[in-house]
C-alpha positions in Angstrom: -5.1 -1.5 -7.2 -5.2 -5.3 -5.7 -6.5 -6.5 -2.9 -4.2 -6.3 -0.4 -3.6 -2.8 -1.3 -7.2 -2.0 -0.7 -7.1 -4.3 2.0 -4.3 -1.7 3.8 -5.7 1.3 2.7 -8.9 0.3 4.1 -7.4 0.2 8.0 -5.8 3.3 7.6 -9.0 5.0 6.6 -10.4 3.0 9.8 -7.5 4.1 11.7 -8.1 8.2 10.6 -11.9 7.7 11.3 -11.2 6.2 15.0 -8.4 9.0 15.4 -10.4 11.7 14.4 -13.4 10.2 16.7 -11.9 10.4 19.8 -9.7 13.9 18.5 -13.1 15.4 18.2 -14.8 13.3 21.1 -12.4 14.3 23.5 -12.1 18.3 21.9 -16.2 18.6 21.9 -17.4 16.8 24.8 -18.9 19.1 27.6 -17.3 19.3 31.0 -18.6 16.3 33.3 -18.9 16.6 37.4 -16.3 13.9 37.9 -17.5 13.3 41.7 -19.3 14.9 44.3 -15.8 16.3 45.8 -15.3 18.4 42.8 -16.6 21.5 42.2 -19.6 21.4 39.4 -17.9 22.3 36.0 -18.3 25.9 34.5 -20.9 25.7 31.7 -20.1 26.0 27.9 -23.0 27.5 26.8 -22.5 26.8 22.8 -24.5 26.9 19.7 -22.9 23.6 19.1 -24.8 21.4 21.6 -27.4 20.4 18.9 -24.3 19.3 16.7 -22.6 18.0 19.3 -25.1 15.6 20.0 -25.4 14.6 16.7 -21.5 14.3 16.0 -20.9 10.7 17.6 -24.0 9.6 15.0 -22.7 10.4 12.2 -18.8 9.7 13.1 -20.0 5.9 14.6 -21.9 5.6 11.0 -18.8 6.4 9.2 -16.7 3.9 11.1 -19.6 1.6 10.7 -19.5 2.0 7.2 -15.5 2.0 7.1 -16.0 -1.7 9.3 -18.6 -3.1 6.7 -15.9 -2.2 3.5 -13.2 -3.8 5.0 -15.2 -6.9 5.6 -16.6 -7.1 2.2 -13.1 -6.5 1.1 -12.0 -9.7 3.4 -14.8 -11.9 2.2 -13.3 -11.1 -1.4 -10.1 -12.5 -0.9 -9.4 -15.9 -2.3 -10.0 -18.6 -0.4 -7.4 -21.6 0.3 -8.6 -24.5 -1.6 -7.0 -27.9 -0.7 -5.3 -26.8 2.3 -1.6 -26.1 3.1 -0.5 -29.0 1.1 -2.2 -27.4 -1.7 -0.3 -23.5 -1.3 2.3 -25.8 -1.3 2.4 -27.5 -3.8 1.7 -24.1 -5.9 4.4 -22.5 -4.0 7.2 -25.0 -5.7 5.2 -24.8 -8.8 5.7 -21.2 -9.2 9.0 -21.2 -8.3 10.0 -23.4 -10.8 8.3 -21.2 -13.4 10.4 -18.3 -11.7 13.6 -20.4 -11.6 13.0 -21.3 -15.5 12.5 -17.6 -16.5 15.0 -16.3 -14.5 17.4 -19.2 -16.6 15.6 -17.9 -19.9 16.6 -13.7 -18.9 20.1 -15.1 -17.7 20.7 -16.3 -21.5 19.8 -13.5 -23.3 21.5 -10.6 -20.8 24.5 -13.1 -21.7 23.5 -12.7 -25.8 23.3 -9.1 -25.2 26.0 -8.3 -23.4 28.2 -10.5 -26.0 26.7 -8.5 -28.7 27.1 -5.0 -27.2 30.9 -6.2 -26.9 31.0 -7.4 -30.6 29.4 -3.4 -31.4 31.6 -1.7 -29.6 34.9 -3.5 -31.0 33.5 -2.8 -34.8 32.5 0.6 -33.9 36.3 0.9 -32.1 37.6 -0.5 -35.5 35.3 1.7 -37.8 36.8 4.6 -35.6 40.4 3.9 -35.3 40.2 3.3 -39.7 38.7 6.8 -40.3 41.4 8.3 -38.4 43.8 6.0 -40.3 42.0 7.2 -43.3 43.0 10.6 -42.6 46.5 12.3 -43.7 48.2 15.1 -42.0 48.3 18.4 -43.9 
């Protein structure tokens, strides 16, 4: 897998982790009194209270780990040596190479089509000759 695909995959991983983290926090967070004007929220005694305290730490650790992997992938990207002029020169070289290969492929395609036409003609002639050799009974 190339580096750009790995970066895209890592961004998707970070997005999924963030989505799951926020959703889990929203779902499992204990009720909190927003204002003294509101009544005290009902207590929700669950056996998962200790687990809830640990969950954000685990999820944030996973997010940090994914972010560090992303940073490592970005650091592995090739640097742009020589600046914009060198990049434009390299692009022009690659375009010229692409054009030359394209012309060669076009010549090969034309030669293959010519050969195919000859084979089809010879096949047609052979079929006609076979039909002409048979005599009706």
